[in-house]
C-alpha positions in Angstrom: 34.1 14.2 57.6 34.2 11.3 55.3 30.6 10.6 56.6 29.4 13.8 55.4 30.9 13.3 51.9 29.3 10.0 51.6 25.9 11.7 52.4 26.5 14.3 49.8 27.1 11.4 47.3 24.0 9.6 48.4 22.1 12.9 48.2 23.3 13.6 44.7 22.2 9.9 43.9 18.5 10.5 44.8 18.3 13.7 43.4 19.5 12.2 40.0 17.3 9.4 40.5 14.4 11.7 41.0 15.2 13.6 37.9 15.4 10.4 35.8 12.1 9.3 37.3 10.4 12.6 36.6 11.7 12.2 32.8 10.2 8.9 32.6 7.1 10.0 34.0 6.6 12.8 31.6 7.4 10.6 28.6 4.9 8.1 29.6 2.1 10.7 30.2 2.9 12.2 26.8 2.8 8.8 25.2 -0.5 8.2 26.8 -2.3 10.8 24.8 -2.0 8.9 21.5 -2.2 5.4 23.0 -4.8 2.8 22.3 -7.5 2.2 24.9 -5.9 -1.2 25.9 -2.6 0.2 26.5 -3.9 3.3 28.1 -5.0 1.0 31.2 -1.6 -0.6 31.4 0.3 2.7 31.0 -1.9 4.5 33.8 -0.7 1.4 36.2 3.0 2.2 35.3 2.4 5.8 35.9 1.0 5.3 39.4 4.0 2.8 40.4 6.4 5.5 39.1 4.6 8.2 41.2 5.0 5.8 44.3 8.4 5.7 43.4 9.1 9.5 43.1 7.4 9.9 46.5 9.5 7.6 48.3 12.6 9.1 47.0 11.4 12.6 47.9 10.9 11.3 51.6 14.8 10.2 51.6 15.9 13.7 51.0 15.0 15.4 54.4 16.7 12.8 56.2 19.9 13.0 54.1 20.0 16.9 54.3 19.6 16.4 58.2 22.7 14.2 58.4 24.9 16.6 56.6 26.7 19.0 59.0 28.4 21.8 57.5 29.9 23.3 60.8 33.6 22.9 61.1 34.8 21.9 64.4 37.0 24.7 66.2 38.9 21.8 68.2 39.0 18.7 66.2 40.3 16.6 69.3 36.9 17.1 70.8 34.4 15.0 69.5 30.7 16.2 69.1 28.3 13.4 69.2 26.2 13.7 66.1 22.2 13.2 66.8 21.1 9.8 65.9 18.4 9.8 63.5 16.3 7.0 62.0 16.7 6.8 58.3 13.7 5.4 56.7 14.4 1.9 55.2 14.7 2.2 51.4 12.6 -0.5 49.6 14.6 -2.8 47.5 12.8 -1.8 44.3 14.5 1.8 44.6 17.9 0.9 43.1 20.9 3.0 42.4 24.0 2.4 40.3 27.3 2.7 42.0 30.0 4.5 39.8 31.9 2.6 37.2 30.4 -0.7 37.9 27.9 -3.0 36.2 25.8 -4.0 39.0 23.0 -2.5 41.2 22.5 -2.8 45.0 19.8 -2.2 47.1 20.9 0.3 50.2 19.2 -1.3 52.8 19.8 -5.0 52.3 22.9 -4.7 50.3 21.7 -7.2 47.9 23.5 -7.2 44.4 21.6 -7.3 41.1 22.9 -7.8 37.6 21.5 -6.3 34.4 20.4 -9.6 33.6 18.2 -9.6 36.7 16.8 -6.1 36.1 15.5 -7.0 32.4 11.7 -6.7 32.0 9.7 -10.0 31.7 6.3 -10.9 30.8 3.8 -8.2 30.3 6.4 -5.4 30.9 8.7 -6.6 28.0 5.7 -6.9 25.7 4.6 -3.4 26.7 8.1 -1.9 26.0 8.4 -3.7 22.7 5.1 -2.3 21.3 6.0 1.3 22.5 9.2 0.8 20.7 7.8 -0.2 17.6 5.3 2.7 17.6 8.2 5.2 18.2 10.2 3.6 15.2 7.0 3.7 12.9 7.3 6.6 10.3 4.3 7.7 8.6 4.8 7.9 4.7 2.9 10.0 2.6 3.1 8.8 -1.0 2.4 11.4 -3.5 -0.1 10.5 -5.9 0.5 11.2 -9.6 -1.9 11.6 -12.1 -2.7 8.8 -14.3 -1.9 8.4 -18.2 -5.6 9.0 -19.0 -5.7 12.1 -17.1 -2.5 13.5 -18.6 -3.7 12.4 -22.2 -6.9 14.4 -21.3 -4.9 17.4 -20.1 -2.6 17.3 -23.3 -5.6 17.7 -25.6 -8.4 19.8 -23.6 -6.5 21.7 -21.0 -6.6 25.2 -22.6 -10.3 24.6 -23.5 -11.0 23.7 -19.8 -9.1 26.8 -18.6 -11.2 28.9 -20.5 -14.4 27.4 -19.3 -12.9 27.9 -15.7 -12.1 31.5 -16.3 -15.6 32.2 -17.7 -17.2 30.5 -14.5 -19.4 28.3 -16.7 -19.0 25.0 -14.4 -18.6 27.0 -11.1 -20.9 24.5 -9.4 -18.9 21.6 -10.6 -15.9 23.3 -9.1 -17.4 23.6 -5.6 -18.7 20.0 -5.8 -15.2 18.9 -6.6 -13.8 20.7 -3.9 -16.4 19.8 -1.2 -16.3 16.0 -2.2 -12.5 15.6 -1.7 -12.1 14.1 -4.9 -8.4 13.9 -6.3 -9.0 16.1 -9.3 -8.3 19.5 -10.0 -11.2 21.4 -11.9 -9.2 21.6 -15.0 -8.3 17.9 -15.0 -11.6 16.9 -14.4 -13.4 18.9 -17.0 -10.6 17.6 -19.4 -11.5 14.1 -18.3 -15.2 14.7 -19.1 -14.4 16.1 -22.7 -12.1 13.1 -23.4 -14.5 10.4 -22.1 -17.3 12.0 -24.1 -15.3 12.3 -27.2 -14.3 8.3 -26.9 -18.0 7.6 -26.2 -19.0 9.5 -29.2 -16.6 7.4 -31.5 -17.9 4.2 -29.7 -21.4 5.3 -30.3 -20.8 6.0 -34.0 -19.4 2.4 -34.2 -22.5 0.9 -32.5 -24.8 3.1 -34.7 -23.1 1.7 -37.9 -23.3 -2.0 -36.6 -27.1 -1.6 -35.8 -27.6 0.2 -39.1 -26.7 -2.9 -41.0 -27.4 -5.8 -38.4 -29.8 -6.6 -35.4 -29.6 -8.9 -32.4 -32.0 -11.6 -31.8 -32.3 -14.4 -29.0 -32.5 -17.2 -31.6 -29.4 -18.5 -33.0 -27.0 -17.4 -34.9 -28.1 -14.1 -32.6 -27.0 -11.5 -35.1 -28.9 -11.2 -38.2 -29.2 -8.8 -41.1 -31.2 -5.5 -40.2 -34.6 -5.4 -41.6 -37.1 -2.4 -41.9 -36.7 0.9 -43.9 -33.5 2.9 -44.2 -35.1 5.8 -42.5 -35.8 4.0 -39.4 -32.4 2.2 -39.2 -30.6 5.7 -39.8 -32.5 7.4 -36.9 -31.7 4.5 -34.7 -27.9 4.7 -35.6 -27.7 8.7 -35.3 -29.7 8.4 -32.0 -27.2 5.9 -30.5 -24.2 8.1 -31.7 -25.7 11.3 -30.1 -27.3 10.0 -27.0 -24.0 8.2 -25.8 -21.8 11.4 -25.4 -24.8 13.5 -24.1 -25.5 10.6 -21.4 -21.9 10.3 -20.5 -21.2 14.0 -20.2 -24.3 14.5 -17.7 -23.4 11.4 -15.6 -19.6 12.8 -15.2 -20.9 16.2 -14.7 -23.3 15.1 -11.9 -20.8 12.6 -10.2 -19.0 15.1 -8.0 -22.4 16.3 -6.8 -23.7 12.7 -5.9 -20.1 12.0 -4.3 -20.6 15.3 -2.3 -24.0 14.3 -1.1 -22.6 10.8 0.0 -19.5 12.3 1.8 -21.8 14.7 3.7 -24.1 11.8 4.8 -21.2 9.9 6.1 -19.7 12.7 7.9 -23.0 13.4 9.5 -22.8 9.7 10.7 -19.5 10.2 12.3 -20.0 13.8 13.8 -22.1 13.2 16.9 -19.7 10.7 18.5 -16.7 12.8 17.3 -18.4 15.7 19.2 -18.6 13.6 22.3 -14.9 13.1 21.9 -14.1 16.5 21.3 -16.2 17.6 24.6 -14.0 15.3 26.7 -10.8 16.6 25.3 -11.5 20.0 25.7 -12.3 19.7 29.5 -8.4 19.4 29.9 -8.3 23.1 28.8 -5.8 22.3 25.9 -5.2 24.7 22.9 -8.7 24.3 20.8 -6.6 23.6 17.8 -4.9 20.5 19.3 -8.4 19.0 19.7 -8.7 18.3 16.1 -5.0 16.8 16.1 -6.1 14.3 18.8 -9.2 13.5 16.8 -7.1 12.9 13.6 -4.4 10.7 15.6 -7.3 8.3 16.7 -8.3 7.4 13.0 -11.8 6.5 14.1 -13.5 8.9 11.8 -12.0 8.6 8.4 -14.4 11.1 6.8 -14.3 13.8 9.2 -10.4 13.3 9.3 -10.1 14.6 5.8 -11.9 17.9 6.8 -10.0 18.1 9.9 -6.8 17.7 8.0 -7.6 20.6 5.9 -8.2 22.7 8.8 -5.1 22.1 10.2 -3.3 22.8 6.9 -5.1 26.2 6.9 -3.3 26.9 10.2 0.2 25.4 9.6 0.8 25.7 6.0 -1.2 29.1 5.1 -0.8 30.8 8.4 -4.5 31.2 9.2 -5.8 31.7 12.8 -8.0 29.1 14.2 -11.1 31.3 13.8 -10.3 32.1 10.2 -9.6 28.6 9.6 -12.8 27.4 10.9 -14.8 30.0 8.8 -13.0 28.7 5.6 -13.7 25.1 6.5 -17.4 25.6 7.2 -17.7 27.0 3.5 -15.5 24.1 2.0 -17.0 21.0 3.5 -20.0 19.2 2.1 -22.0 18.7 5.5 -24.4 21.6 6.8 -24.0 20.2 10.3 -20.4 20.2 10.1 -20.5 23.7 8.8 -22.8 24.9 11.9 -20.3 23.4 14.1 -17.3 25.0 12.8 -19.4 28.4 12.6 -20.4 28.0 16.3 -17.1 27.0 17.6 -15.4 30.0 15.6 -18.2 32.3 17.6 -17.6 30.6 20.9 -13.9 31.0 20.4 -14.2 34.8 19.5 -16.6 35.6 22.6 -14.7 33.7 25.3 -17.2 31.1 25.6 -17.0 27.7 27.6 -15.8 25.2 25.0 -16.7 22.0 27.2 -20.2 23.1 27.5 -20.4 24.2 23.8 -19.4 20.8 22.7 -21.6 19.0 25.2 -24.8 20.7 24.1 -24.0 20.4 20.4 -23.3 16.7 20.9 -26.5 16.1 22.5 -28.3 18.0 19.6 -26.5 15.7 17.1 -27.0 12.5 19.0 -31.0 13.4 19.0 -30.9 14.2 15.2 -29.0 11.1 14.4 -31.5 8.9 16.4 -34.3 10.6 14.1 -32.5 9.9 11.0 -31.8 6.4 11.9 -35.4 5.9 12.6 -36.3 7.3 9.2 -33.8 5.1 7.4 -35.2 2.0 9.0 -38.7 2.8 7.9 -37.8 3.6 4.5 -35.6 0.4 4.3 -39.0 -1.5 5.4 -41.1 0.2 2.4 -38.1 -0.2 0.1 -37.9 -3.9 0.9 -41.6 -4.6 0.2 -41.4 -2.9 -3.1 -38.2 -5.0 -4.2 -40.0 -8.1 -3.3 -43.2 -7.0 -5.1 -41.1 -6.0 -8.3 -38.3 -8.5 -8.3 -40.0 -11.7 -7.2 -43.5 -11.6 -7.3 -44.3 -9.6 -10.5 -41.9 -11.5 -12.8 -43.4 -14.9 -11.6 -46.9 -13.6 -12.2 -46.0 -12.1 -15.7 -44.2 -15.0 -16.9 -47.1 -17.6 -15.8 -49.5 -15.3 -17.6 -47.6 -14.9 -20.8 -47.2 -18.8 -20.9 -50.8 -19.3 -20.4 -51.6 -16.7 -23.2 -49.0 -18.5 -25.4 -50.7 -22.0 -24.6 -54.2 -20.8 -25.2 -53.3 -18.9 -28.5 -54.3 -15.4 -27.5 -51.9 -13.6 -29.6 -48.5 -13.8 -28.0 -46.1 -14.5 -30.8 -42.9 -14.6 -28.3 -41.4 -18.1 -28.0 -40.9 -19.9 -24.7 -37.0 -18.8 -24.9 -37.8 -15.4 -25.7 -40.0 -15.0 -22.8 -37.5 -16.4 -20.5 -34.9 -14.0 -21.8 -37.2 -10.8 -21.5 -37.9 -11.9 -17.7 -34.2 -12.3 -17.0 -33.3 -8.9 -18.5 -36.0 -7.2 -16.9 -35.1 -8.5 -13.6 -31.7 -7.4 -14.2 -32.4 -3.9 -15.2 -34.7 -3.5 -11.9 -31.8 -4.9 -9.8 -29.3 -2.5 -11.5 -32.0 0.6 -10.7 -32.2 -0.7 -7.2 -28.5 -0.8 -6.7 -28.0 2.6 -8.2 -30.6 4.1 -5.9 -29.0 2.3 -2.8 -25.7 3.7 -3.7 -26.8 7.3 -4.3 -28.7 7.0 -0.7 -25.4 6.1 1.2 
């Protein structure tokens, strides 16, 4: 009877070991979803080893059950010979811990191991250390507070901005702000436009007064008393004072639209590869909303990540279903291709279509469009380079030589050599500024 009790105890230990092994396997598979590519191979090998261990543990259970005899003998004096069965030899790697001891023993060989012997070393130790660091890492989202400048703008122009918003005067600006993901509310941004234009107007008046009385010359001492009629100087001063706030207002008003176009371009650069990723994930038949969470966790698509976070917030914070959130996301994002993807995905989910096939076909289309777009950009860059070399390198050299020859021959060029040099430098600088601005807008 004592043998049966020991067999029960051994069976209990094997089942508990199976339970612990299964929990470890489940934990590794869950961690593998958000692991880096390099870690996935290592974790996969660990999962294979754990599965092999679980199989070996399962093989021990039938033998232990067969050894247990629940029949009570009527004649205790008469011994019944129990059938002999070969118990499969337990590998030394499958260790169990006896109760109330600090050692681990292998059942087959009886070898005793201490906790020190079982500590992970080498690659296993490094992997466990990295996994522990990732588990302890907490993502902290810092709250962004408005700057002092924005607070001042809201203090003086908030009421005016609110009236303009209610009248839908700057409706297009509100849409551009939302789609460009700028960290401004429409009221705050319009207030900033008014404050900046006012400050520029004050600066324009000061510059106008300065140029009414003085002028700047390349010759020393650079600043001279202004010459010419009072009317011409007055028109110049008024022109500077009036043009400065108007130009500032137009630039700030159009900036969200330019930022929206730039964001749309970068989203469309990331979209083909993200769609391939989504196609692979959707093949596992998980909840479609989890696809976006997995893409966000990779951190490989920074511009798409913002749009996907807005989509997830629509579901988790505002309580929308996935289809409604996709329709809203299609309206609020700056990219036409991303809007088409959201609308197509919403239609596929409503109609019960095949998501992996949808993502696969859409990724092929987006990759083809991306290839054509890259070819167009390459040809445009070649043309742009030729124009830049002609205007910035060849033209200034030829023009400077021509002006020098005209000055030497006395054909009417009144500028000094120093003045010609300054004119060339300023012209090249302005051309470079124009080219850099154009490149920034094309991004």
